[in-house]
C-alpha positions, 0 to 999 in steps of 0.5 A: 474480699476473701470469704470467711470459712465457717468449717469446724476446722477453720473455726478451731484454727481461728479460735483463741488459745483458751477456747482452743485448749477447751476444744482439744480437751473435749475432743480427748474426752470424746476419744476416751469415751469411745475407747472405754466403750469398745474395751468394756464391751469386749470385756463384758462380753467375754465375762458373760460367756465365761460365767454362762459356761461356769453356770452350766458346769455348776448346774451339772455338778453333784458335789462341790469337789466336782464343781471345783474340777469342772470350773478349774479351767474357767478364768471367771470368778466361778472357780474362786467362789468354789475354792473359797467354799472348799477352803472354808469347809477344810478350815472347819473340819474340827467343827463337824456338827456346825453345818449351819455355822459353816453355811453362814461363814461360806455365805459371808466369804462369797458375798465379799467376793461377789462385791469385789467382782462387782467393783471390778466390773464397774472399773472405768465406767466412772470416767464416763459419768464424769465426762457426761456431767462436766463436758457441757460445762467445760464447753460452756466455759469455752463459749463464755470465754470466746464471747468475752474475747470477741466483745473485747476485740469489738470494743478495741476495734470500735467496729459493730458490724455483724460481719465482725461479730459473727466469726468470734461468736461462732468460734465460741459456740463451737466449744459448746457444741463439742461439749454436747458431742462429748457429753451425750455419748458418754451418758448413753454409753455409761447407762448401757455399760451399767446395764451390762454390768448389772447383768454380769453381777446377776450371773455372779449372784447365780453362781453364788447360789449354785455354790451354796446349793452344792455346799448344802448338798454335801453337808446333807450327805455328810449328816446322813452318813453320820446318822447311818454310822450312829445307827449301826454303832448303836444297833446292838446296844439298842437290842440289848436295851429292848431285851432288858426291858422284856421286849 
């Protein structure tokens, strides 16, 4: 009598068409999980390095124009944030005394850009959450279907020997095992990428704060120059007023 092989490959080949399709689907989900993990890890590593470099440039810049110049070659969101602030400041030149309003408008624009960048960084990780949530149930479906098929075959052959029952049940349970093999790494990788994405989003928030600091600094300089200009223009008039008052 030829011994029955219980290797995963042999059990896959001996499984029914439905169980076999379930196994192929779970194997594809597992392959997709690791592909996303490698691709997103490389992407987030590059993003963190670019954001760190941009953060250093904005830390060293004294004006918004200088920050725009130093982040021009950086392909991260830093240059986009600076350009958004520059654009809003240029559009508000006809409102010279509205510093607080200008800051509020720039903050609103930067918050939108920051949220869009967060959504972009999370792109692709939702698939991992779906795989982690559904793979055990898909594997369980394959197991239930395989056991039903085995019991139907047993009833048709009228054989109740354990040697007849065991191969079909083992093949069916392999689907559950593959479901867990696909789900567990997907959940772990999803949580890992979520932490890395949160770190990148925190760096983007730091860049937003640095841009607003440059905006506030430029506005402070502008207000100081305007105040000095008014003092110079009003200086002779002020002396005339004091003379007329007998001072």
